[in-house]
C-alpha positions as a Markdown table, in Angstrom:
| # | Residue | x | y | z |
|---|---|---|---|---|
| 1 | Met | -25.6 | 0.0 | -150.3 |
| 2 | Gly | -27.4 | -1.3 | -153.3 |
| 3 | Ser | -25.5 | -4.6 | -153.1 |
| 4 | Gly | -26.6 | -4.7 | -149.4 |
| 5 | Phe | -30.1 | -4.5 | -150.1 |
| 6 | Ile | -29.3 | -7.6 | -152.7 |
| 7 | Phe | -27.9 | -9.4 | -150.3 |
| 8 | Ala | -30.8 | -9.0 | -148.0 |
| 9 | Ala | -33.1 | -9.7 | -150.6 |
| 10 | Ala | -31.4 | -13.1 | -151.3 |
| 11 | Ala | -31.4 | -14.0 | -148.1 |
| 12 | Ile | -35.5 | -13.2 | -148.2 |
| 13 | Ala | -36.2 | -14.9 | -151.4 |
| 14 | Ser | -34.1 | -18.1 | -150.8 |
| 15 | Thr | -36.0 | -19.0 | -147.3 |
| 16 | Trp | -39.6 | -17.5 | -148.6 |
| 17 | Pro | -41.8 | -17.4 | -146.2 |
| 18 | Val | -39.4 | -17.0 | -143.1 |
| 19 | Ala | -39.5 | -13.5 | -143.2 |
| 20 | Leu | -43.1 | -13.5 | -143.6 |
| 21 | His | -43.7 | -15.3 | -140.3 |
| 22 | Trp | -40.3 | -14.5 | -138.5 |
| 23 | Arg | -41.7 | -13.8 | -135.0 |
| 24 | Asp | -44.0 | -16.7 | -134.4 |
| 25 | His | -42.8 | -19.7 | -136.9 |
| 26 | Val | -39.5 | -21.6 | -137.8 |
| 27 | Val | -39.2 | -23.6 | -141.0 |
| 28 | Asp | -40.4 | -27.2 | -140.8 |
| 29 | Gly | -37.2 | -29.1 | -141.5 |
| 30 | Ala | -39.0 | -32.4 | -142.1 |
| 31 | Arg | -41.0 | -30.9 | -144.6 |
| 32 | Leu | -38.5 | -29.2 | -146.2 |
| 33 | Ile | -36.0 | -32.4 | -146.6 |
| 34 | Asn | -38.9 | -34.8 | -147.7 |
| 35 | Pro | -42.3 | -33.3 | -147.9 |
| 36 | Lys | -44.2 | -36.7 | -148.6 |
| 37 | Asp | -43.2 | -38.4 | -145.8 |
| 38 | Ala | -41.8 | -36.0 | -142.9 |
| 39 | Gly | -42.0 | -38.6 | -140.4 |
| 40 | Asn | -39.1 | -40.7 | -141.6 |
| 41 | Trp | -36.0 | -40.6 | -139.3 |
| 42 | Trp | -34.0 | -38.6 | -141.6 |
| 43 | Ala | -36.6 | -35.7 | -142.1 |
| 44 | Ala | -37.5 | -35.8 | -138.4 |
| 45 | Asn | -34.1 | -35.7 | -137.4 |
| 46 | Ile | -33.6 | -32.2 | -139.5 |
| 47 | Gly | -36.9 | -31.3 | -138.1 |
| 48 | Ala | -35.4 | -31.7 | -134.7 |
| 49 | Asp | -32.0 | -30.0 | -135.5 |
| 50 | Val | -33.9 | -26.4 | -136.5 |
| 51 | Leu | -35.5 | -26.3 | -132.9 |
| 52 | Thr | -32.5 | -27.5 | -131.3 |
| 53 | Thr | -30.6 | -24.2 | -133.1 |
| 54 | Val | -33.5 | -22.0 | -132.1 |
| 55 | Trp | -32.5 | -23.1 | -128.5 |
| 56 | Val | -29.1 | -22.7 | -128.9 |
| 57 | Val | -29.1 | -19.3 | -130.2 |
| 58 | Asn | -31.5 | -18.2 | -127.4 |
| 59 | Trp | -29.5 | -19.9 | -124.9 |
| 60 | Val | -26.2 | -18.4 | -126.0 |
| 61 | Leu | -27.7 | -15.0 | -126.3 |
| 62 | His | -29.5 | -15.6 | -122.5 |
| 63 | Ala | -26.2 | -16.7 | -120.7 |
| 64 | Leu | -23.8 | -14.0 | -122.6 |
| 65 | Val | -26.1 | -11.7 | -120.7 |
| 66 | Thr | -26.8 | -13.4 | -117.5 |
| 67 | Gln | -23.9 | -15.5 | -116.9 |
| 68 | Pro | -21.0 | -15.0 | -119.4 |
| 69 | Leu | -18.3 | -16.8 | -117.6 |
| 70 | His | -21.0 | -20.1 | -117.7 |
| 71 | Leu | -21.8 | -19.9 | -121.0 |
| 72 | Phe | -21.4 | -23.7 | -121.4 |
| 73 | Glu | -23.3 | -24.5 | -118.2 |
| 74 | Ala | -26.5 | -24.9 | -120.5 |
| 75 | Asn | -30.0 | -26.0 | -119.2 |
| 76 | Val | -30.0 | -29.2 | -120.8 |
| 77 | Phe | -28.5 | -32.6 | -119.2 |
| 78 | Tyr | -28.8 | -31.7 | -115.8 |
| 79 | Pro | -26.5 | -32.7 | -113.9 |
| 80 | Ala | -24.1 | -33.1 | -116.7 |
| 81 | Pro | -21.5 | -30.2 | -116.7 |
| 82 | His | -20.4 | -28.1 | -119.7 |
| 83 | Ala | -23.4 | -29.2 | -121.9 |
| 84 | Leu | -23.1 | -26.9 | -124.4 |
| 85 | Ala | -19.7 | -27.8 | -125.1 |
| 86 | Arg | -21.4 | -31.3 | -126.1 |
| 87 | Ser | -23.2 | -29.7 | -128.9 |
| 88 | Glu | -22.8 | -26.8 | -131.3 |
| 89 | His | -22.6 | -23.8 | -129.6 |
| 90 | Ile | -22.5 | -21.6 | -132.6 |
| 91 | Val | -21.8 | -18.4 | -130.4 |
| 92 | Ala | -20.9 | -16.1 | -133.0 |
| 93 | Thr | -24.0 | -17.0 | -135.1 |
| 94 | Ala | -26.3 | -16.4 | -132.1 |
| 95 | Leu | -24.9 | -12.8 | -132.1 |
| 96 | Leu | -26.5 | -12.5 | -135.4 |
| 97 | Gly | -29.9 | -12.9 | -133.4 |
| 98 | Val | -29.8 | -10.0 | -131.2 |
| 99 | Pro | -31.7 | -7.7 | -133.6 |
| 100 | Gly | -34.6 | -10.1 | -133.5 |
| 101 | Arg | -34.3 | -11.3 | -129.9 |
| 102 | Leu | -34.6 | -7.5 | -129.2 |
| 103 | Leu | -37.2 | -6.9 | -131.5 |
| 104 | Ala | -39.2 | -9.7 | -131.4 |
| 105 | Gly | -38.3 | -12.5 | -128.9 |
| 106 | Pro | -36.9 | -16.0 | -129.0 |
| 107 | Val | -37.8 | -17.4 | -132.4 |
| 108 | Ala | -37.4 | -14.1 | -134.7 |
| 109 | Ala | -33.3 | -14.3 | -132.7 |
| 110 | His | -33.5 | -17.8 | -134.8 |
| 111 | Gln | -34.8 | -16.4 | -137.9 |
| 112 | Ser | -32.5 | -12.9 | -137.7 |
| 113 | Ala | -29.5 | -15.3 | -137.2 |
| 114 | Leu | -30.7 | -17.2 | -140.1 |
| 115 | Leu | -31.4 | -14.1 | -142.6 |
| 116 | Leu | -28.2 | -12.1 | -141.8 |
| 117 | Cys | -26.0 | -15.6 | -142.0 |
| 118 | Ile | -27.1 | -16.1 | -145.6 |
| 119 | Ala | -26.9 | -12.3 | -146.4 |
| 120 | Leu | -23.3 | -12.6 | -145.2 |
| 121 | Asn | -22.7 | -15.9 | -147.2 |
| 122 | Val | -24.2 | -14.2 | -150.6 |
| 123 | Trp | -21.6 | -11.2 | -149.8 |
| 124 | Ala | -18.6 | -13.4 | -148.9 |
| 125 | Thr | -19.5 | -15.3 | -152.1 |
| 126 | Ala | -19.9 | -12.6 | -154.2 |
| 127 | Tyr | -16.4 | -10.6 | -153.1 |
| 128 | Leu | -14.6 | -14.0 | -153.5 |
| 129 | Val | -15.8 | -14.5 | -157.0 |
| 130 | Thr | -15.3 | -10.8 | -157.9 |
| 131 | Arg | -11.8 | -11.0 | -156.5 |
| 132 | Trp | -10.9 | -14.2 | -158.5 |
| 133 | Thr | -12.5 | -12.9 | -161.5 |
| 134 | Gly | -12.6 | -9.4 | -161.5 |
| 135 | Ser | -16.4 | -9.2 | -162.6 |
| 136 | Leu | -18.8 | -7.8 | -160.4 |
| 137 | Leu | -21.8 | -9.1 | -162.0 |
| 138 | Gly | -20.0 | -12.6 | -161.6 |
| 139 | Gly | -19.5 | -12.3 | -158.5 |
| 140 | Leu | -23.1 | -11.2 | -158.1 |
| 141 | Val | -24.5 | -14.0 | -159.9 |
| 142 | Ala | -22.2 | -16.4 | -158.1 |
| 143 | Gly | -23.5 | -15.0 | -154.6 |
| 144 | Leu | -27.1 | -15.6 | -155.8 |
| 145 | Leu | -26.4 | -18.6 | -157.3 |
| 146 | Phe | -25.0 | -19.8 | -153.6 |
| 147 | Ala | -28.0 | -18.5 | -151.5 |
| 148 | Val | -30.2 | -20.8 | -153.5 |
| 149 | Ser | -28.6 | -23.6 | -153.8 |
| 150 | Pro | -30.5 | -26.8 | -152.8 |
| 151 | Phe | -26.9 | -28.3 | -151.4 |
| 152 | His | -26.8 | -25.6 | -148.8 |
| 153 | Gln | -30.5 | -24.8 | -148.4 |
| 154 | Gly | -30.7 | -27.7 | -145.8 |
| 155 | Gly | -27.7 | -26.1 | -143.5 |
| 156 | Phe | -29.0 | -22.7 | -143.3 |
| 157 | Phe | -32.3 | -23.7 | -142.0 |
| 158 | Thr | -30.5 | -25.6 | -139.0 |
| 159 | Ser | -27.8 | -23.7 | -138.1 |
| 160 | Ser | -25.3 | -21.5 | -139.9 |
| 161 | Gly | -24.8 | -22.7 | -143.5 |
| 162 | Ser | -22.0 | -22.8 | -145.3 |
| 163 | Ala | -20.3 | -19.5 | -143.9 |
| 164 | Pro | -17.0 | -21.2 | -142.7 |
| 165 | Ser | -15.8 | -22.6 | -145.9 |
| 166 | Thr | -16.9 | -19.7 | -147.9 |
| 167 | Thr | -15.2 | -17.4 | -145.6 |
| 168 | Arg | -11.9 | -19.3 | -145.3 |
| 169 | Ser | -12.0 | -19.5 | -149.4 |
| 170 | Ser | -12.5 | -15.9 | -149.4 |
| 171 | Cys | -9.7 | -15.2 | -146.7 |
| 172 | Ser | -7.2 | -17.1 | -148.9 |
| 173 | Ala | -7.7 | -15.1 | -151.9 |
| 174 | Ser | -4.8 | -13.8 | -153.0 |
| 175 | Asn | -4.5 | -9.9 | -154.1 |
| 176 | Gly | -2.5 | -10.6 | -157.4 |
| 177 | Ser | 0.7 | -9.8 | -156.6 |
| 178 | Gly | 1.1 | -13.3 | -154.7 |
| 179 | Arg | 0.5 | -11.8 | -151.1 |
| 180 | Arg | -2.6 | -13.0 | -149.3 |
| 181 | Glu | -4.4 | -10.2 | -147.8 |
| 182 | Val | -7.6 | -10.4 | -145.7 |
| 183 | Pro | -10.1 | -7.5 | -146.2 |
| 184 | Arg | -11.4 | -6.2 | -142.6 |
| 185 | Gly | -15.0 | -7.3 | -143.5 |
| 186 | Leu | -13.9 | -10.8 | -144.1 |
| 187 | Arg | -11.8 | -10.8 | -141.1 |
| 188 | Ser | -15.0 | -10.6 | -138.9 |
| 189 | Leu | -16.2 | -13.3 | -141.0 |
| 190 | Gln | -13.6 | -15.5 | -140.4 |
| 191 | Trp | -13.9 | -14.7 | -136.5 |
| 192 | Arg | -17.4 | -15.7 | -136.8 |
| 193 | Ser | -16.6 | -18.9 | -138.7 |
| 194 | Cys | -14.1 | -19.6 | -135.9 |
| 195 | Cys | -16.5 | -18.8 | -133.1 |
| 196 | Ser | -19.1 | -21.5 | -134.6 |
| 197 | Ser | -18.8 | -25.1 | -134.4 |
């Protein structure tokens, strides 16, 4: 339970002030990437990606409830069929948005998916390093460093960050006897990474 608090606190701290405004604000990706010139192409592209991710998370949640067999028939690019299949569908990441959607609406769905994704990434990294080194403290430090790494920050704010690579590495960890085993919690993260594009 205590380590779960550490993972949640790392997610909140590494995205601050997202938790403060989780119901009605999203990260300004353009200013995050280039605070001095948010209008340049690269920064504006990242800013648009954040808004696209908010839409995708909410479309997936909406479609799973109202028309699960037509999930990829998204309400964009009409009359093109299977519009969501031409983009990141992030189905499993969207499922992390259910608590936010139920409590506060579309923006909160994205924010809860973001925060839960980071918390799970911190946990997976801590677990992996603990397994490799045998040091719980080393695992926790590695997880926290992973959460605040500038390399991963941009990805967290747009879609789902680096969960797939962390999860794949964690799932390939040997148990020391040469036999590979995948713990139950990591199996669910592996499923999540397979369902996200």
